[in-house]
Structure formats: C-alpha cells, structure tokens
C-alpha positions as a Markdown table, in Angstrom:
| # | Residue | x | y | z |
|---|---|---|---|---|
| 1 | Met | 260.0 | 165.8 | 190.7 |
| 2 | Ser | 262.8 | 167.9 | 192.2 |
| 3 | Pro | 263.0 | 171.7 | 190.9 |
| 4 | Asp | 266.0 | 170.9 | 188.8 |
| 5 | Lys | 264.2 | 168.2 | 186.9 |
| 6 | Gln | 267.2 | 165.8 | 187.8 |
| 7 | Thr | 265.4 | 163.5 | 190.2 |
| 8 | Val | 262.1 | 161.9 | 190.5 |
| 9 | Tyr | 260.4 | 160.9 | 193.9 |
| 10 | Ile | 257.6 | 158.5 | 194.1 |
| 11 | Val | 255.8 | 158.6 | 197.4 |
| 12 | Ser | 253.6 | 155.8 | 199.0 |
| 13 | Ile | 251.4 | 156.3 | 202.4 |
| 14 | Val | 251.4 | 152.7 | 203.3 |
| 15 | Thr | 248.4 | 151.6 | 205.7 |
| 16 | Asp | 248.5 | 147.8 | 205.2 |
| 17 | Ser | 250.7 | 146.1 | 208.1 |
| 18 | Asp | 251.8 | 143.2 | 205.6 |
| 19 | Met | 253.3 | 145.7 | 203.0 |
| 20 | Gln | 254.6 | 148.0 | 205.8 |
| 21 | Glu | 256.8 | 144.9 | 207.3 |
| 22 | Met | 257.7 | 143.9 | 203.6 |
| 23 | Leu | 259.0 | 147.5 | 202.7 |
| 24 | Thr | 260.9 | 147.8 | 206.1 |
| 25 | Lys | 262.4 | 144.6 | 206.7 |
| 26 | Tyr | 263.3 | 143.4 | 203.2 |
| 27 | Ser | 264.7 | 146.4 | 201.8 |
| 28 | Thr | 268.0 | 145.9 | 199.6 |
| 29 | Gly | 270.8 | 148.3 | 199.4 |
| 30 | Glu | 273.3 | 149.8 | 201.8 |
| 31 | Lys | 271.0 | 150.9 | 205.1 |
| 32 | Lys | 271.5 | 154.3 | 206.8 |
| 33 | Ala | 269.5 | 156.2 | 209.5 |
| 34 | Ile | 269.3 | 159.7 | 208.7 |
| 35 | Gly | 267.1 | 161.8 | 211.3 |
| 36 | Asn | 263.7 | 160.0 | 211.3 |
| 37 | Trp | 264.2 | 158.2 | 207.9 |
| 38 | Gln | 265.6 | 154.8 | 207.1 |
| 39 | Cys | 267.3 | 154.9 | 203.9 |
| 40 | Ala | 268.7 | 152.2 | 201.7 |
| 41 | Gln | 270.8 | 153.3 | 198.6 |
| 42 | Thr | 270.5 | 150.6 | 196.0 |
| 43 | Ser | 272.7 | 152.5 | 193.3 |
| 44 | Asp | 274.6 | 155.8 | 193.0 |
| 45 | Ile | 271.4 | 156.8 | 191.3 |
| 46 | Ser | 268.4 | 155.4 | 193.2 |
| 47 | Gly | 267.4 | 154.4 | 196.6 |
| 48 | Ser | 264.5 | 154.6 | 199.2 |
| 49 | Cys | 263.6 | 155.9 | 202.5 |
| 50 | Tyr | 260.9 | 155.5 | 205.2 |
| 51 | Ala | 259.4 | 156.9 | 208.0 |
| 52 | Thr | 256.3 | 157.2 | 210.3 |
| 53 | Gly | 254.2 | 160.1 | 209.1 |
| 54 | Pro | 252.2 | 162.2 | 211.3 |
| 55 | Asn | 249.1 | 160.2 | 210.8 |
| 56 | Gly | 251.3 | 157.0 | 212.3 |
| 57 | Lys | 251.2 | 155.6 | 208.8 |
| 58 | Leu | 254.4 | 154.4 | 207.0 |
| 59 | Val | 255.8 | 157.2 | 204.6 |
| 60 | Tyr | 258.0 | 155.4 | 201.7 |
| 61 | Ile | 259.8 | 157.4 | 199.2 |
| 62 | Ser | 261.8 | 155.7 | 196.2 |
| 63 | Ala | 263.7 | 158.1 | 194.4 |
| 64 | Gly | 266.3 | 158.2 | 191.1 |
| 65 | Ala | 268.3 | 160.7 | 189.8 |
| 66 | Ala | 269.7 | 161.4 | 186.4 |
| 67 | Ser | 273.0 | 161.5 | 188.3 |
| 68 | Gly | 274.4 | 161.0 | 191.9 |
| 69 | Leu | 271.8 | 160.7 | 194.5 |
| 70 | Pro | 272.5 | 161.2 | 198.2 |
| 71 | Met | 270.2 | 159.5 | 200.6 |
| 72 | Glu | 270.7 | 162.7 | 202.5 |
| 73 | Asn | 268.9 | 164.6 | 200.0 |
| 74 | Val | 265.9 | 162.0 | 199.6 |
| 75 | Ala | 265.4 | 162.7 | 203.8 |
| 76 | Ala | 265.4 | 166.1 | 203.6 |
| 77 | Trp | 263.1 | 166.1 | 200.6 |
| 78 | Gly | 261.0 | 163.6 | 202.8 |
| 79 | Asp | 261.0 | 165.8 | 206.0 |
| 80 | Gln | 259.9 | 168.7 | 203.6 |
| 81 | Leu | 257.0 | 166.6 | 202.6 |
| 82 | Leu | 256.1 | 165.5 | 206.3 |
| 83 | Ser | 255.8 | 169.1 | 207.4 |
| 84 | Gln | 253.2 | 169.7 | 204.8 |
| 85 | Met | 251.4 | 166.8 | 206.2 |
| 86 | Lys | 250.6 | 168.0 | 209.3 |
C-alpha cells in the first residue's frame, strides 16, 4: 500500500514460463513502455506493469487506486521495489 493509503500494489514474482507468456503477451489495456517496465492501463484507477527482476524472473505489479493512477507512479514504485531486491 502507498504511504497515503490511496493505492494498493500486488506484486508477483513469476517463475513459470507459461504464466510469464500469458501475463506479457495477453495483457489488456493501453500499453506503454516506462523505463524498464511495460505497463498497461486498464482504467483510470487500475493497471499493471512488468519487468525482469535482478534474479531474471518476471516481476508483475497489479495496482489499483481510489482516484487517478498514472502508470508512471506504478513504474516508479516498481523501480524502488527492484532496488530492494538486489
């Protein structure tokens, strides 16, 4: 959860190759590359981003917010998460 308790992040470390393909190939929403992240905005208040983590596994973030949720915020949060995974 974000410090302001307005956004919820759900993180999955995906090791199964079939699941990785499903999450990356068949995601819905408006797709956008932000740094190392591939993001898909599914509504004004929800979306997901994924990137390859330092362990070579797929890091998948699903996020939802009480109000507007820019995917740049999700990617920035993901960058912070990845920096802690090293």
